[in-house]
N, C-alpha and C positions, 0 to 999 in steps of 0.2 A: 504493500500500500504506500509506504514511504517513497519508493522509487516512482510510482505513478504520479504522486503529488509533485515531486521535484522535477520530473521529466516534463510535466505539463507547464510548470512555472518556467522552466528553462526554455521550452519552445515558445511560450508567449513572450518572454523577455526578448528572445532572439527575433521574434516577429515584429517588434517595434521598428517601423521603417524610418530610421533617423534621417536618411537623405530626403525622403519624401516630405517629412515634417519640417525640416529646416528649409527646404526649398519653397514649400507652399506658405508657411507661416512667416518666414523671414524675408522672402524675395518674391512671393507671388508666382513662383515657377514650379512646374512639375518636372523634375529633372529626368523623368522617364521619357519625356518628349524632346530631350536635348542630348547632345553628345552621343555616348554609346547606348543611352537608354537605361543604364544600370543604376541601381539605387545605392551603390557603395560609395566609399570615400573618394576613390580615384575619379569617378565621373563628377562627383560634387566639386572636387578641386578644379576640374576642367571647366565646368559650367558656371559655378558660383564663386570660385576664387579660394584663396588660402584660408581665410577665417572660417568660412562655411565647411571647407574640406577638413580642416583640423577638428572642428566641432563634431562633424559626422563620424570621422574616423575614431575619435576618442569615445564617442557614445557607443559606436558599434563594438569597440574593444571592451568597454565597460559591461556591455550585455553579457559577454562571455565570462568576464571575471566575476560578476555578481552571481550569475547562474551557478558557477563552480564553487564560489565561496559560501553561498547561502546555506547549503546543507551542513557545512562545517560549523558555521556560526550557530546553527540551530541544534547541533549535536546529533544530526541524523546519521544512522548507520547505513550509508550508501557509498558506492564508489563514485567519487566526484568526476572521474574521467568520463564515465558513462553519461552523467548529467550534462557535462559540458558539450558533448556531441549534439545534444538536442537543442542547445542554444545556437549552434552553428547551422543545424538544419532549419531552425526557425528563421535565422537571418537570410539564408539562401532561398527558402521557400516560405515567405512570411504570410501568415494568415491574414494580416491586416493590409496586405498590398497585392492581392490577387496571386499569391504564391510565386511572385517574380521579384527576387531580392538581389542582394549583392553576391560577391564571389567568395565570401567566407574568410578573407585574409585577416581583417581586423578582429573579427569575433573569435577566430581560431587563436590568434595571438592573445586575446583576452583570457581565453581558457587556460593557456599555458601560464600566463601571469598569475592566475588564481591557484595554480598547482606548484609551479617552481619559478619564482621571480628571477633567479639568477639566469636560468635558461632564457627567460623572456628578455632580459637585458642584452644577452648575447644575440638573440634574434633581432632586436631593435638596432643594435650596432651593425649587424650584417646587412640589414635592409637598407639603412642609410648610406653605408659604404658602397654597396652595389648601385644604389640609386644615384649617388654622387658621380660614380664612374660611368654609368650607362645612360642615365636620364630616363630609363624605362621603369615605371612603377610595376608593370606586370612581370618583367624579368626579375626585378628585385624581390618580388613576392615569391616567385617560384624558387629562386636560388636560396632565399632565406629558409624556405621549408626544407630543402635538401640539407643545408648546413645544420639546421635544427635537429634533424634526425641523427646526424653524426654526433652532435653535442650531447643529445640526450642519452646516446649509447655510452659515450665517455663518462657521463655522470651516473651511469648504471640505473637510469630511470626507465626501466624496460616497459612498464605499462604506458608511460608517457611517450616512449619511442614509438610504440604501436599506434597510439593516438595521433602523434605528429605525422607519422608516415601516412596514415589514412587521410589526414587533413591535407598533406602535401599532394597526394595523388588526386584528391578532390579539387584542390586549387589549380593544379596543372590541367585537369580536365575542364574546369571552368574557364581556363585561359587559352584553350586551343585556338580560338580565333585570333587572340593576341599574338600567339606564337607565329601564326601564318603572316600576320602583319609585320612582325619583327623581321622575319625572313625576307619579306618583300620590301622592307624599309618604308612601310607606310604607317607603322605604329607611332602615335603621337608621343613626343618627348616632353618632359616637364621643362618649364622655363624659369622656375623660381629657385633653382639650386645650381 
């Protein structure tokens, strides 16, 4: 019963469409009708700018962290890794936005933050290093996932390794169109770094 309750909470938290809310409330824009049409932080950066992009990315990350940390704070006897997965599913297939959400990068990172902050810091450093070098958010996200799998193995966090590996496979799958654009040199690069 505990699992069911926290799974539902995690999915509903993940389903909060940060990009849609920030776009409509703050700018009068439905970001699904602009840029890539995606509800995540990357498209928000492109369409609405740095402030909105940071707000959406932070909120999306927080959804994963809260979903993972809540059972611990409540003393629930559940495996938080499993609960975190449902926050990511909610973000990607949100109940409150027609089941069309983001690409799971920020929310996945938030889950890792809730479980192992040190690995999260390494992830963050990797992401920004690759982003600085490549200017591709999509490439940075995928490489960060791969590096994070290796780091979690080094830390002997084997449950987290499996979770991060699953997230990474999912993130790469969600970025297949981005991979094609990178190969064709048509993927947009960031201009603010």
